[in-house]
C-alpha positions in Angstrom: 64.4 -60.7 -2.3 65.1 -64.3 -1.8 63.2 -67.0 -3.7 62.1 -69.9 -1.5 59.8 -73.0 -2.1 57.6 -73.7 -5.1 55.8 -71.1 -6.9 52.0 -70.8 -6.7 51.4 -72.4 -10.0 53.1 -75.5 -9.0 51.2 -75.6 -5.7 47.9 -75.0 -7.6 48.2 -78.7 -8.8 47.3 -79.7 -5.3 44.1 -77.7 -5.1 41.2 -77.1 -7.2 41.2 -74.1 -9.6 38.9 -72.3 -7.3 41.5 -72.1 -4.7 43.2 -69.2 -6.5 40.1 -67.1 -5.7 40.9 -67.3 -2.1 44.6 -66.8 -2.4 47.0 -63.8 -1.8 50.8 -63.8 -2.0 52.4 -62.3 1.1 56.0 -61.1 0.7 58.0 -60.5 3.8 61.3 -58.7 4.2 60.0 -55.9 1.9 62.9 -53.9 3.5 65.3 -55.7 1.3 63.6 -54.0 -1.7 63.9 -50.6 0.0 67.7 -51.4 0.7 68.2 -52.1 -3.0 66.0 -49.1 -4.0 63.6 -51.4 -5.8 59.8 -51.2 -5.7 57.7 -54.4 -5.6 56.4 -53.5 -9.1 59.9 -53.4 -10.5 60.8 -56.6 -8.8 57.7 -58.3 -10.2 58.5 -57.0 -13.7 61.9 -58.5 -13.5 60.3 -61.8 -12.5 57.6 -62.8 -15.1 57.0 -66.3 -13.7 56.3 -64.8 -10.3 54.2 -62.1 -11.9 52.2 -64.8 -13.7 51.7 -66.7 -10.5 50.4 -63.6 -8.6 48.1 -62.9 -11.6 46.3 -66.2 -10.9 45.6 -65.0 -7.4 42.4 -63.0 -6.8 43.8 -61.5 -3.7 46.9 -60.2 -5.4 49.8 -59.5 -3.0 50.9 -57.6 -0.1 54.4 -56.7 1.2 55.6 -56.6 4.7 58.6 -54.5 5.7 60.0 -56.5 8.5 62.0 -53.5 9.9 58.9 -51.3 10.1 56.9 -52.0 13.3 54.0 -49.7 12.1 50.7 -51.7 12.7 49.3 -50.1 9.5 50.9 -52.9 7.6 48.7 -55.3 9.4 45.7 -53.2 8.9 46.3 -52.9 5.2 46.7 -56.8 4.9 43.5 -57.4 6.9 41.6 -54.8 4.6 42.9 -56.8 1.5 41.8 -60.0 3.1 38.3 -58.6 3.9 38.0 -57.3 0.3 39.0 -60.9 -1.1 36.4 -62.5 1.2 33.7 -60.1 0.1 34.6 -61.0 -3.5 33.9 -64.7 -2.7 30.5 -64.0 -1.3 31.6 -63.6 2.3 32.9 -67.1 2.5 36.4 -68.5 2.9 38.0 -71.5 1.2 37.1 -74.7 3.0 37.9 -78.5 2.7 34.3 -79.0 1.6 34.7 -76.6 -1.3 37.8 -78.6 -2.4 36.1 -81.9 -2.0 33.1 -80.9 -4.0 35.4 -79.6 -6.8 37.4 -82.7 -6.8 34.3 -85.0 -6.7 32.8 -83.3 -9.6 35.9 -83.5 -11.7 
């Protein structure tokens, strides 16, 4: 898998700590893992910094295989999102939440 952009921990500086409760990491091109005969768990074990970033996200992670057109991938993602929303009392992260937290600090 290719590494692109900043890690979550670096982006977290731009948001209040509460944002991690509303965050999930989405990996695309999971098919690259299959081609290398590597599981996502093995990949994460080899990348402690990435593993640490994911551990900060209440939503965890999800992997899309770009070569698999099975709609179950989307269904599974939506189920994880719904679970995360329920864990947050049924609400999603809003600018108002961010502004309240920044104002309090």
